[in-house]
C-alpha positions in Angstrom: -23.0 15.5 -2.8 -20.6 16.2 -5.6 -20.9 19.0 -8.0 -19.4 18.9 -11.5 -16.3 20.9 -11.9 -16.3 23.7 -14.5 -13.5 23.8 -17.0 -10.9 26.5 -16.2 -11.3 29.8 -17.8 -8.2 31.4 -19.3 -7.2 34.8 -17.7 -8.5 37.8 -19.6 -10.7 35.6 -21.8 -13.5 37.4 -23.6 -16.9 37.4 -22.0 -19.9 36.1 -23.9 -21.3 39.6 -23.9 -18.1 41.2 -25.2 -18.1 42.1 -28.9 -14.3 42.0 -29.2 -12.9 38.7 -30.3 -10.4 36.9 -28.0 -6.8 37.6 -28.8 -4.6 34.8 -30.2 -2.2 32.8 -28.1 1.4 32.0 -28.9 0.8 28.3 -28.5 -2.2 28.2 -30.7 -2.0 26.1 -33.8 -4.2 28.6 -35.8 -1.9 31.6 -35.6 -2.0 33.9 -38.6 0.9 33.8 -41.0 1.8 37.4 -40.3 2.4 36.6 -36.6 6.2 37.0 -35.9 8.2 34.2 -34.5 9.5 36.6 -31.9 6.4 36.2 -29.8 8.1 33.3 -28.0 11.0 35.4 -26.9 10.2 39.1 -26.6 8.0 39.1 -23.4 11.0 38.1 -21.3 13.0 41.0 -22.7 10.2 43.4 -22.0 10.1 42.6 -18.3 13.0 44.7 -17.0 12.0 47.8 -19.0 8.3 47.7 -18.1 8.8 46.9 -14.4 11.3 49.6 -13.9 9.9 53.1 -13.2 12.8 54.8 -15.1 14.0 52.8 -18.1 17.7 53.0 -18.8 18.9 55.7 -21.1 21.4 55.2 -23.8 24.2 57.2 -22.3 24.6 60.3 -20.1 25.3 63.5 -21.9 23.1 62.7 -24.9 20.2 64.7 -26.3 17.6 62.7 -24.4 18.8 63.7 -21.0 15.8 65.9 -20.6 13.5 62.8 -20.9 14.4 60.4 -18.1 11.7 57.9 -19.2 13.2 57.5 -22.7 13.3 53.9 -23.9 16.8 52.3 -24.2 18.0 52.2 -27.8 20.6 49.5 -28.6 23.8 49.7 -30.6 27.5 50.5 -30.3 29.8 48.5 -28.1 27.0 48.4 -25.5 25.1 46.1 -27.8 27.2 43.2 -26.6 26.2 43.5 -23.0 23.8 41.0 -21.5 20.2 41.8 -22.2 21.0 44.7 -24.6 19.1 45.2 -27.9 20.8 44.1 -31.1 18.9 46.2 -33.6 20.0 49.7 -34.7 17.9 52.8 -34.5 17.9 56.1 -36.3 20.9 58.1 -35.3 22.4 55.2 -33.4 26.2 54.7 -33.0 28.2 52.6 -35.4 25.3 52.4 -37.9 26.1 49.7 -40.4 25.5 51.0 -43.9 26.2 53.7 -46.4 24.6 56.8 -44.9 27.1 59.5 -45.9 29.0 61.9 -43.7 31.9 59.5 -43.1 33.1 61.1 -39.9 29.8 62.1 -38.3 29.0 65.3 -40.2 25.7 67.0 -40.8 23.0 64.9 -42.4 19.3 65.3 -42.5 19.4 68.6 -40.7 20.9 67.2 -37.4 24.3 66.3 -36.2 25.2 62.6 -36.0 26.4 61.2 -32.8 30.2 61.1 -32.2 31.7 58.0 -33.7 34.9 56.2 -32.7 36.8 53.4 -34.4 37.2 50.0 -32.7 40.4 47.9 -32.6 39.3 45.8 -35.6 38.8 48.9 -37.7 42.2 50.2 -36.8 43.7 46.8 -37.7 42.1 46.9 -41.1 43.2 50.5 -41.6 46.8 49.7 -40.9 46.7 46.6 -43.1 45.1 48.3 -46.0 47.5 51.2 -45.7 50.4 48.8 -46.1 48.6 47.2 -49.1 48.1 50.6 -50.6 51.8 51.6 -50.2 53.3 48.5 -51.7 50.6 48.3 -54.4 51.2 51.9 -55.6 55.0 51.6 -55.3 54.9 48.4 -57.4 52.6 50.0 -59.9 54.8 53.0 -60.3 57.9 50.9 -60.7 56.2 48.7 -63.4 54.9 51.7 -65.3 58.3 53.4 -65.3 59.7 50.1 -66.7 57.0 50.0 -69.4 57.7 53.6 -70.4 61.5 52.9 -70.6 62.4 55.4 -68.0 65.3 53.4 -66.4 68.5 52.9 -68.3 68.1 49.2 -68.9 64.3 49.0 -68.8 64.1 48.0 -72.4 66.1 44.8 -71.7 63.4 43.9 -69.1 60.7 44.5 -71.6 62.4 42.3 -74.2 63.9 39.5 -72.1 61.5 39.3 -69.1 58.2 40.4 -70.6 56.0 37.6 -69.1 57.3 38.3 -65.6 56.7 42.1 -66.1 53.2 41.5 -67.2 52.4 39.4 -64.1 54.0 42.0 -61.8 52.0 44.8 -63.4 48.8 42.8 -63.0 49.6 42.1 -59.3 50.3 45.8 -58.7 47.1 46.9 -60.4 45.0 44.4 -58.5 46.6 45.4 -55.2 45.8 49.0 -55.9 42.2 48.3 -56.8 41.8 46.1 -53.8 43.1 48.8 -51.5 40.5 51.2 -53.0 37.7 48.7 -52.2 39.2 48.3 -48.7 39.1 52.1 -48.1 35.5 52.2 -49.2 34.5 49.4 -46.9 36.5 50.8 -43.9 35.3 54.4 -44.2 31.7 53.5 -44.9 31.5 50.6 -42.5 30.2 48.5 -45.4 30.8 44.8 -44.8 29.8 43.9 -48.4 32.8 45.9 -49.7 35.0 44.3 -47.1 33.8 40.8 -48.1 34.9 41.5 -51.7 38.1 43.1 -50.3 38.9 39.9 -48.3 38.3 37.7 -51.4 40.5 39.8 -53.7 43.3 39.7 -51.2 43.7 36.0 -52.1 44.0 36.9 -55.8 46.6 39.5 -55.0 48.6 36.8 -53.1 48.4 34.5 -56.1 49.6 37.2 -58.5 52.3 38.3 -56.1 54.0 34.9 -55.8 53.7 34.1 -59.5 56.4 36.4 -60.8 58.5 35.6 -57.8 58.4 31.9 -58.5 59.0 32.5 -62.2 62.1 34.7 -61.7 63.5 32.4 -59.0 63.1 29.3 -61.2 64.8 31.0 -64.1 67.6 32.4 -62.0 68.3 29.2 -60.1 68.0 26.4 -62.7 70.4 26.7 -65.7 70.1 30.4 -66.4 72.9 30.4 -69.0 71.2 27.7 -71.0 67.9 29.4 -70.9 69.4 32.7 -72.2 71.2 30.8 -75.0 67.9 29.4 -76.1 66.2 32.7 -75.8 68.7 34.6 -77.8 68.7 32.1 -80.7 65.0 31.2 -80.8 62.7 33.7 -79.1 64.1 37.2 -79.3 64.3 37.7 -83.1 66.3 40.3 -84.9 64.4 43.2 -83.4 64.8 41.9 -79.8 68.5 41.2 -80.3 69.0 44.7 -81.7 67.4 46.4 -78.7 69.6 44.4 -76.2 72.7 45.2 -78.3 72.0 48.9 -78.2 71.4 48.9 -74.4 74.4 46.8 -73.5 76.7 48.3 -76.2 77.6 44.9 -77.6 77.5 43.1 -80.9 76.3 39.5 -81.5 76.0 36.8 -78.8 79.6 35.5 -78.6 81.1 37.8 -81.2 79.9 40.0 -84.2 79.9 36.8 -86.3 77.5 34.8 -84.2 73.7 35.7 -84.3 74.2 39.4 -84.5 71.8 42.0 -85.8 73.4 44.5 -88.1 73.2 48.1 -87.1 75.3 51.3 -87.3 77.4 50.1 -84.4 77.3 46.3 -85.0 78.8 44.9 -88.1 81.3 42.3 -89.2 84.5 44.3 -88.3 83.0 45.9 -85.1 85.2 46.0 -82.1 82.3 45.7 -79.7 82.3 42.5 -77.5 79.7 39.8 -77.6 76.5 40.2 -75.5 76.5 36.9 -73.7 78.5 37.9 -70.6 76.9 41.3 -70.2 73.4 39.9 -70.7 73.9 37.0 -68.3 75.3 39.3 -65.6 72.4 41.7 -66.0 69.8 38.9 -65.8 71.4 37.5 -62.6 71.2 40.9 -60.9 67.7 41.7 -62.2 66.2 38.3 -61.3 67.8 38.3 -57.9 66.3 41.7 -57.1 62.9 40.6 -58.6 62.2 37.5 -56.6 63.7 38.9 -53.4 61.2 41.8 -53.5 58.3 39.5 -54.4 59.0 36.9 -51.7 59.7 39.6 -49.0 56.2 40.9 -49.5 54.6 37.5 -48.9 54.7 37.8 -45.1 53.1 41.2 -45.3 50.5 40.0 -47.7 49.6 37.1 -45.3 49.2 39.5 -42.4 46.9 41.7 -44.5 44.9 38.6 -45.5 44.7 37.5 -41.9 43.5 41.0 -40.8 40.9 41.0 -43.5 39.6 37.5 -42.5 39.4 38.3 -38.8 38.4 41.9 -38.7 36.2 42.6 -41.8 33.1 41.3 -40.1 33.8 43.4 -37.0 34.2 46.8 -38.6 31.5 47.9 -36.1 30.4 46.3 -32.9 27.0 45.5 -34.3 26.3 41.8 -35.1 25.6 41.0 -38.7 24.0 43.6 -40.9 21.6 44.8 -38.2 18.6 43.6 -40.1 15.8 41.6 -38.5 14.9 38.4 -40.4 11.5 38.6 -42.0 10.0 35.8 -40.0 10.9 37.7 -36.8 9.6 41.1 -37.7 6.8 42.4 -35.5 3.3 43.2 -36.7 0.2 44.3 -34.9 -1.0 40.8 -34.8 2.3 39.7 -33.2 2.1 42.5 -30.7 -1.4 41.4 -29.8 -0.1 37.9 -29.0 2.9 39.3 -27.1 0.8 41.6 -24.9 -1.8 39.0 -24.3 0.8 36.5 -23.2 2.7 39.0 -21.1 -0.5 40.2 -19.4 -1.3 36.6 -18.5 2.2 36.0 -17.1 2.0 39.2 -15.0 -1.5 38.2 -13.7 -0.3 34.8 -12.8 2.7 36.1 -10.9 1.6 39.4 -9.4 -2.2 39.5 -9.7 -4.7 41.2 -12.0 -4.4 44.7 -10.4 -0.6 44.8 -10.7 -0.7 43.5 -14.2 -3.2 46.3 -15.1 -0.8 48.9 -13.6 2.2 47.6 -15.5 0.5 47.5 -18.9 -0.9 51.0 -18.3 2.6 52.2 -17.4 4.0 50.7 -20.7 1.4 52.7 -22.6 2.5 55.8 -20.8 6.1 55.3 -21.6 5.3 54.8 -25.2 3.6 58.2 -25.3 6.6 59.8 -23.7 8.8 58.1 -26.3 6.8 59.7 -29.1 6.9 63.2 -27.5 10.7 62.9 -27.0 11.2 61.8 -30.6 9.4 64.8 -31.9 11.3 67.1 -29.7 14.7 65.7 -30.7 13.8 65.6 -34.4 14.3 61.8 -34.7 11.4 61.5 -37.1 9.4 58.9 -34.9 6.1 58.2 -36.6 3.9 57.1 -33.7 0.4 58.5 -33.7 0.0 61.3 -31.2 -3.4 60.3 -29.9 -2.6 56.7 -29.1 0.3 54.6 -27.7 2.0 51.7 -29.4 -0.4 49.1 -28.1 -3.7 51.1 -28.2 -4.7 49.3 -31.4 -4.7 46.0 -29.5 -8.0 46.9 -27.9 -9.8 45.1 -30.7 -7.7 42.0 -30.2 -7.5 41.5 -26.4 -10.5 42.2 -24.1 -7.9 42.8 -21.4 -7.4 46.3 -22.7 -11.1 47.1 -22.4 -11.0 46.6 -18.6 -8.2 49.2 -18.2 
Protein backbone atom coordinates (compact mmCIF):
# COMPACT_ATOMS: atom_id res chain seq x y z
CA UNK A 1 0.00 0.00 0.00
CA UNK A 2 1.48 3.29 -1.04
CA UNK A 3 0.80 6.55 0.71
CA UNK A 4 1.05 9.87 -1.14
CA UNK A 5 4.16 11.84 -0.22
CA UNK A 6 3.65 15.25 1.31
CA UNK A 7 5.55 18.16 -0.20
CA UNK A 8 8.59 19.21 1.86
CA UNK A 9 8.08 21.99 4.34
CA UNK A 10 10.80 24.67 4.48
CA UNK A 11 12.59 24.99 7.80
CA UNK A 12 11.18 27.64 10.12
CA UNK A 13 8.17 28.06 7.84
CA UNK A 14 5.20 29.80 9.40
CA UNK A 15 2.48 27.60 10.92
CA UNK A 16 -1.13 27.96 9.77
CA UNK A 17 -2.03 29.20 13.23
CA UNK A 18 0.76 31.74 13.36
CA UNK A 19 -0.23 35.33 12.80
CA UNK A 20 3.24 36.39 11.67
CA UNK A 21 3.84 36.29 7.92
CA UNK A 22 6.67 34.14 6.59
CA UNK A 23 9.93 35.93 6.06
CA UNK A 24 11.18 36.51 2.53
CA UNK A 25 13.86 34.35 0.97
CA UNK A 26 16.87 35.56 -0.93
CA UNK A 27 16.01 33.46 -3.99
CA UNK A 28 12.43 34.68 -4.15
CA UNK A 29 11.37 36.53 -7.25
CA UNK A 30 9.03 38.75 -5.24
CA UNK A 31 11.62 40.44 -3.04
CA UNK A 32 10.89 44.02 -2.14
CA UNK A 33 12.88 46.73 -3.83
CA UNK A 34 14.36 47.86 -0.51
CA UNK A 35 16.02 44.47 0.05
CA UNK A 36 19.80 44.91 -0.25
CA UNK A 37 21.82 42.96 -2.80
CA UNK A 38 24.17 42.03 0.04
CA UNK A 39 21.80 39.28 1.21
CA UNK A 40 23.59 36.85 -1.09
CA UNK A 41 26.99 37.45 0.47
CA UNK A 42 26.76 38.61 4.07
CA UNK A 43 25.71 35.38 5.81
CA UNK A 44 29.05 33.74 5.04
CA UNK A 45 30.88 36.67 6.59
CA UNK A 46 28.72 36.43 9.73
CA UNK A 47 29.73 32.86 10.44
CA UNK A 48 33.13 33.37 12.07
CA UNK A 49 31.90 36.15 14.35
CA UNK A 50 28.72 34.43 15.46
CA UNK A 51 30.20 30.99 16.03
CA UNK A 52 33.12 32.31 18.04
CA UNK A 53 32.39 32.89 21.74
CA UNK A 54 34.73 35.90 21.83
CA UNK A 55 34.69 37.96 18.63
CA UNK A 56 37.98 39.49 17.63
CA UNK A 57 38.73 42.95 18.91
CA UNK A 58 40.18 45.73 16.80
CA UNK A 59 43.56 45.91 18.51
CA UNK A 60 44.99 45.44 21.96
CA UNK A 61 45.48 48.53 24.06
CA UNK A 62 42.38 50.28 22.76
CA UNK A 63 39.48 51.71 24.70
CA UNK A 64 37.38 48.59 24.18
CA UNK A 65 39.70 46.28 26.11
CA UNK A 66 37.20 46.21 28.98
CA UNK A 67 34.64 44.64 26.65
CA UNK A 68 36.02 41.36 25.30
CA UNK A 69 32.83 40.62 23.37
CA UNK A 70 33.06 43.82 21.35
CA UNK A 71 32.40 43.42 17.61
CA UNK A 72 35.35 43.77 15.25
CA UNK A 73 35.40 47.15 13.47
CA UNK A 74 37.25 47.29 10.14
CA UNK A 75 39.69 49.88 8.82
CA UNK A 76 43.33 50.84 8.72
CA UNK A 77 45.92 48.51 7.26
CA UNK A 78 44.12 45.53 8.75
CA UNK A 79 41.26 46.08 6.30
CA UNK A 80 43.30 44.32 3.62
CA UNK A 81 43.52 41.08 5.57
CA UNK A 82 41.44 38.14 4.45
CA UNK A 83 37.90 38.30 5.78
CA UNK A 84 38.23 41.81 7.25
CA UNK A 85 35.52 44.45 6.97
CA UNK A 86 36.01 47.17 4.36
CA UNK A 87 33.65 49.78 5.76
CA UNK A 88 34.74 52.57 8.16
CA UNK A 89 33.23 53.15 11.56
CA UNK A 90 33.12 56.23 13.75
CA UNK A 91 36.52 56.86 15.28
CA UNK A 92 38.14 54.35 12.94
CA UNK A 93 41.76 54.67 11.82
CA UNK A 94 42.65 56.36 8.52
CA UNK A 95 39.15 57.72 8.05
CA UNK A 96 38.77 58.95 4.49
CA UNK A 97 37.25 62.43 4.51
CA UNK A 98 37.47 65.94 5.87
CA UNK A 99 36.84 65.56 9.60
CA UNK A 100 39.15 68.23 11.03
CA UNK A 101 41.95 67.69 13.50
CA UNK A 102 44.57 66.84 10.89
CA UNK A 103 46.91 65.01 13.21
CA UNK A 104 44.43 63.32 15.55
CA UNK A 105 43.52 66.15 17.91
CA UNK A 106 40.40 66.62 19.97
CA UNK A 107 37.12 66.44 18.13
CA UNK A 108 33.59 65.93 19.40
CA UNK A 109 34.70 65.72 23.01
CA UNK A 110 36.95 62.65 22.60
CA UNK A 111 40.48 61.97 21.43
CA UNK A 112 40.82 60.46 17.97
CA UNK A 113 42.88 57.29 17.58
CA UNK A 114 46.58 57.58 16.85
CA UNK A 115 47.14 57.92 13.11
CA UNK A 116 50.24 57.07 11.11
CA UNK A 117 51.21 57.74 7.51
CA UNK A 118 51.67 54.91 5.05
CA UNK A 119 54.43 54.72 2.44
CA UNK A 120 52.19 56.13 -0.31
CA UNK A 121 51.43 59.19 1.76
CA UNK A 122 55.12 59.74 2.44
CA UNK A 123 55.86 59.44 -1.27
CA UNK A 124 53.22 62.06 -2.04
CA UNK A 125 54.57 64.27 0.73
CA UNK A 126 58.13 64.22 -0.65
CA UNK A 127 56.94 64.70 -4.24
CA UNK A 128 54.69 67.62 -3.35
CA UNK A 129 57.45 69.17 -1.25
CA UNK A 130 59.72 69.14 -4.31
CA UNK A 131 56.92 70.67 -6.40
CA UNK A 132 56.39 73.39 -3.79
CA UNK A 133 60.09 74.24 -3.64
CA UNK A 134 60.68 74.62 -7.37
CA UNK A 135 57.29 76.25 -7.94
CA UNK A 136 57.88 78.93 -5.30
CA UNK A 137 61.50 79.43 -6.38
CA UNK A 138 60.42 79.91 -10.00
CA UNK A 139 57.62 82.25 -8.99
CA UNK A 140 59.95 84.40 -6.89
CA UNK A 141 62.49 84.59 -9.72
CA UNK A 142 59.81 85.57 -12.26
CA UNK A 143 58.33 88.22 -9.96
CA UNK A 144 61.75 89.73 -9.33
CA UNK A 145 62.23 89.89 -13.09
CA UNK A 146 58.87 91.55 -13.63
CA UNK A 147 59.66 94.10 -10.89
CA UNK A 148 63.03 94.87 -12.54
CA UNK A 149 65.07 93.91 -9.49
CA UNK A 150 67.95 92.35 -11.43
CA UNK A 151 70.39 94.49 -13.35
CA UNK A 152 69.34 93.36 -16.82
CA UNK A 153 65.79 92.29 -16.01
CA UNK A 154 64.35 95.00 -18.27
CA UNK A 155 66.04 93.42 -21.28
CA UNK A 156 64.22 90.17 -20.53
CA UNK A 157 60.93 92.01 -20.18
CA UNK A 158 61.44 93.66 -23.58
CA UNK A 159 63.18 91.00 -25.67
CA UNK A 160 61.79 87.78 -24.11
CA UNK A 161 58.35 88.79 -22.90
CA UNK A 162 56.50 85.74 -24.28
CA UNK A 163 58.87 83.27 -22.64
CA UNK A 164 58.64 85.19 -19.36
CA UNK A 165 54.84 85.06 -19.44
CA UNK A 166 54.82 81.28 -19.94
CA UNK A 167 57.41 80.79 -17.19
CA UNK A 168 55.39 82.88 -14.78
CA UNK A 169 52.23 80.94 -15.61
CA UNK A 170 54.07 77.65 -15.03
CA UNK A 171 55.38 78.83 -11.65
CA UNK A 172 51.96 80.08 -10.55
CA UNK A 173 50.21 76.87 -11.59
CA UNK A 174 52.87 74.75 -9.87
CA UNK A 175 52.41 76.73 -6.65
CA UNK A 176 48.62 76.42 -6.76
CA UNK A 177 48.89 72.71 -7.55
CA UNK A 178 51.16 72.17 -4.56
CA UNK A 179 48.58 73.88 -2.32
CA UNK A 180 45.89 71.51 -3.61
CA UNK A 181 48.29 68.63 -2.98
CA UNK A 182 48.89 69.69 0.62
CA UNK A 183 45.15 69.89 1.22
CA UNK A 184 44.63 66.40 -0.17
CA UNK A 185 47.58 64.90 1.73
CA UNK A 186 46.83 66.42 5.12
CA UNK A 187 43.08 65.83 4.91
CA UNK A 188 43.30 62.38 3.26
CA UNK A 189 40.94 63.70 0.59
CA UNK A 190 41.13 61.76 -2.65
CA UNK A 191 39.00 64.26 -4.55
CA UNK A 192 41.63 66.94 -3.99
CA UNK A 193 44.35 64.49 -4.98
CA UNK A 194 42.50 63.64 -8.20
CA UNK A 195 42.50 67.32 -9.16
CA UNK A 196 46.13 67.52 -8.04
CA UNK A 197 47.15 64.64 -10.30
CA UNK A 198 45.36 66.18 -13.29
CA UNK A 199 46.90 69.64 -12.83
CA UNK A 200 50.35 68.09 -12.68
CA UNK A 201 49.99 67.38 -16.40
CA UNK A 202 49.17 71.04 -17.03
CA UNK A 203 52.23 72.02 -15.01
CA UNK A 204 54.34 69.72 -17.18
CA UNK A 205 52.98 71.33 -20.36
CA UNK A 206 53.67 74.86 -19.11
CA UNK A 207 57.12 73.80 -17.91
CA UNK A 208 58.37 72.49 -21.25
CA UNK A 209 56.79 75.30 -23.31
CA UNK A 210 59.24 78.10 -22.36
CA UNK A 211 62.10 75.59 -22.41
CA UNK A 212 61.30 74.62 -25.99
CA UNK A 213 60.81 78.24 -27.04
CA UNK A 214 64.13 79.40 -25.62
CA UNK A 215 66.01 76.38 -26.99
CA UNK A 216 64.56 76.91 -30.46
CA UNK A 217 65.44 80.60 -30.43
CA UNK A 218 68.97 79.99 -29.13
CA UNK A 219 69.82 77.10 -31.47
CA UNK A 220 68.39 78.17 -34.81
CA UNK A 221 69.70 81.44 -36.27
CA UNK A 222 69.68 83.56 -33.13
CA UNK A 223 71.46 86.47 -34.80
CA UNK A 224 68.94 86.69 -37.62
CA UNK A 225 66.03 86.59 -35.18
CA UNK A 226 67.52 89.41 -33.11
CA UNK A 227 68.11 91.48 -36.26
CA UNK A 228 64.44 91.11 -37.20
CA UNK A 229 63.32 91.81 -33.65
CA UNK A 230 65.33 95.03 -33.36
CA UNK A 231 64.08 96.45 -36.64
CA UNK A 232 60.44 95.26 -36.63
CA UNK A 233 59.20 94.34 -33.17
CA UNK A 234 60.87 96.38 -30.44
CA UNK A 235 59.91 99.86 -31.52
CA UNK A 236 61.52 103.07 -30.34
CA UNK A 237 60.61 102.55 -26.66
CA UNK A 238 61.93 98.98 -26.58
CA UNK A 239 65.21 99.93 -28.28
CA UNK A 240 65.67 102.78 -25.84
CA UNK A 241 65.27 100.50 -22.82
CA UNK A 242 67.84 98.03 -24.19
CA UNK A 243 70.27 100.88 -25.03
CA UNK A 244 70.04 102.23 -21.49
CA UNK A 245 70.69 98.81 -19.89
CA UNK A 246 73.56 97.77 -22.21
CA UNK A 247 75.04 101.31 -22.46
CA UNK A 248 75.07 101.28 -26.25
CA UNK A 249 73.65 103.35 -29.07
CA UNK A 250 71.95 102.08 -32.21
CA UNK A 251 72.16 98.54 -33.53
CA UNK A 252 75.40 98.63 -35.51
CA UNK A 253 76.28 102.24 -34.73
CA UNK A 254 74.54 105.46 -33.64
CA UNK A 255 73.52 105.97 -37.28
CA UNK A 256 71.61 102.66 -37.67
CA UNK A 257 68.16 102.31 -36.06
CA UNK A 258 69.04 104.21 -32.91
CA UNK A 259 66.62 105.85 -30.51
CA UNK A 260 67.78 109.35 -29.55
CA UNK A 261 68.34 109.95 -25.86
CA UNK A 262 70.65 111.98 -23.63
CA UNK A 263 73.41 109.41 -24.09
CA UNK A 264 72.61 108.25 -27.65
CA UNK A 265 72.86 110.76 -30.49
CA UNK A 266 74.62 111.13 -33.83
CA UNK A 267 78.08 111.98 -32.45
CA UNK A 268 77.87 109.55 -29.48
CA UNK A 269 80.97 107.48 -28.73
CA UNK A 270 78.92 104.54 -27.43
CA UNK A 271 79.22 101.30 -29.43
CA UNK A 272 76.39 99.60 -31.24
CA UNK A 273 74.07 97.23 -29.34
CA UNK A 274 74.23 94.17 -31.59
CA UNK A 275 77.23 92.43 -30.08
CA UNK A 276 76.25 93.09 -26.47
CA UNK A 277 72.62 92.16 -27.11
CA UNK A 278 73.49 88.90 -28.92
CA UNK A 279 75.92 87.84 -26.18
CA UNK A 280 73.39 88.61 -23.46
CA UNK A 281 70.65 86.65 -25.23
CA UNK A 282 72.95 83.65 -25.67
CA UNK A 283 73.70 83.50 -21.93
CA UNK A 284 70.11 84.16 -20.89
CA UNK A 285 68.57 81.61 -23.26
CA UNK A 286 71.14 78.95 -22.35
CA UNK A 287 70.37 79.40 -18.66
CA UNK A 288 66.63 79.47 -19.34
CA UNK A 289 66.18 76.21 -21.24
CA UNK A 290 68.76 74.41 -19.09
CA UNK A 291 66.74 75.14 -15.96
CA UNK A 292 63.44 74.24 -17.66
CA UNK A 293 64.63 70.92 -19.07
CA UNK A 294 66.47 69.96 -15.88
CA UNK A 295 63.14 70.14 -14.02
CA UNK A 296 61.44 67.77 -16.47
CA UNK A 297 62.71 64.52 -14.82
CA UNK A 298 61.66 65.82 -11.41
CA UNK A 299 58.24 66.76 -12.76
CA UNK A 300 57.82 63.30 -14.30
CA UNK A 301 58.65 61.68 -10.95
CA UNK A 302 56.09 63.91 -9.23
CA UNK A 303 53.46 62.99 -11.81
CA UNK A 304 54.25 59.30 -11.41
CA UNK A 305 53.94 59.57 -7.63
CA UNK A 306 50.60 61.32 -8.01
CA UNK A 307 49.27 58.67 -10.38
CA UNK A 308 50.39 55.71 -8.28
CA UNK A 309 49.87 57.01 -4.74
CA UNK A 310 46.96 59.47 -4.75
CA UNK A 311 44.36 56.69 -4.51
CA UNK A 312 46.25 55.01 -1.66
CA UNK A 313 46.59 57.97 0.69
CA UNK A 314 45.00 55.65 3.25
CA UNK A 315 44.71 51.88 3.26
CA UNK A 316 40.96 52.01 2.83
CA UNK A 317 39.67 50.93 -0.58
CA UNK A 318 37.77 53.59 -2.52
CA UNK A 319 35.83 56.22 -0.59
CA UNK A 320 34.61 53.81 2.07
CA UNK A 321 30.99 54.31 0.99
CA UNK A 322 28.62 51.40 0.57
CA UNK A 323 26.80 51.45 -2.80
CA UNK A 324 23.11 52.19 -2.41
CA UNK A 325 22.03 48.84 -3.83
CA UNK A 326 24.04 47.03 -1.13
CA UNK A 327 22.97 49.06 1.91
CA UNK A 328 21.20 47.03 4.54
CA UNK A 329 17.63 47.64 5.68
CA UNK A 330 15.40 45.79 8.12
CA UNK A 331 13.85 43.87 5.24
CA UNK A 332 17.32 42.86 4.10
CA UNK A 333 18.26 41.77 7.61
CA UNK A 334 15.11 39.66 7.76
CA UNK A 335 16.20 37.82 4.61
CA UNK A 336 19.75 37.45 5.90
CA UNK A 337 18.79 36.07 9.30
CA UNK A 338 16.19 33.75 7.80
CA UNK A 339 18.68 32.32 5.31
CA UNK A 340 21.40 32.09 7.91
CA UNK A 341 19.13 30.31 10.38
CA UNK A 342 18.19 27.81 7.68
CA UNK A 343 21.84 27.20 6.88
CA UNK A 344 22.69 26.61 10.51
CA UNK A 345 19.70 24.32 11.02
CA UNK A 346 20.63 22.25 7.98
CA UNK A 347 24.24 21.92 9.11
CA UNK A 348 24.03 21.74 12.92
CA UNK A 349 20.41 21.17 13.79
CA UNK A 350 17.60 23.32 15.13
CA UNK A 351 18.81 23.54 18.73
CA UNK A 352 22.32 24.69 17.85
CA UNK A 353 20.89 27.18 15.36
CA UNK A 354 18.66 28.62 18.08
CA UNK A 355 21.63 28.95 20.42
CA UNK A 356 23.78 30.72 17.82
CA UNK A 357 21.11 33.26 16.90
CA UNK A 358 20.43 33.92 20.58
CA UNK A 359 24.14 34.51 21.09
CA UNK A 360 24.21 37.02 18.24
CA UNK A 361 21.42 38.97 19.92
CA UNK A 362 23.37 38.93 23.16
CA UNK A 363 26.52 40.25 21.46
CA UNK A 364 24.50 43.02 19.89
CA UNK A 365 23.27 44.20 23.27
CA UNK A 366 26.86 44.15 24.56
CA UNK A 367 27.92 46.26 21.57
CA UNK A 368 25.36 48.89 22.46
CA UNK A 369 26.40 49.00 26.10
CA UNK A 370 30.07 49.31 25.12
CA UNK A 371 29.31 52.08 22.64
CA UNK A 372 27.52 54.12 25.28
CA UNK A 373 30.35 53.61 27.77
CA UNK A 374 33.01 54.66 25.23
CA UNK A 375 31.05 57.66 23.95
CA UNK A 376 30.91 56.43 20.37
CA UNK A 377 27.37 57.63 19.90
CA UNK A 378 25.91 54.24 18.91
CA UNK A 379 22.16 54.60 18.42
CA UNK A 380 20.85 51.10 19.01
CA UNK A 381 17.74 50.85 21.14
CA UNK A 382 18.52 49.78 24.70
CA UNK A 383 15.57 47.50 25.12
CA UNK A 384 16.15 45.39 22.00
CA UNK A 385 18.98 43.93 19.95
CA UNK A 386 19.72 44.57 16.34
CA UNK A 387 17.55 41.74 15.08
CA UNK A 388 14.64 41.95 17.56
CA UNK A 389 12.51 43.77 15.01
CA UNK A 390 12.72 40.70 12.78
CA UNK A 391 10.19 38.89 14.97
CA UNK A 392 7.39 40.13 12.80
CA UNK A 393 9.16 38.86 9.67
CA UNK A 394 10.40 35.41 10.63
CA UNK A 395 8.47 32.98 12.85
CA UNK A 396 11.79 31.43 13.81
CA UNK A 397 12.37 34.21 16.32
CA UNK A 398 9.04 33.47 17.99
CA UNK A 399 10.27 30.00 18.99
CA UNK A 400 13.32 31.33 20.80
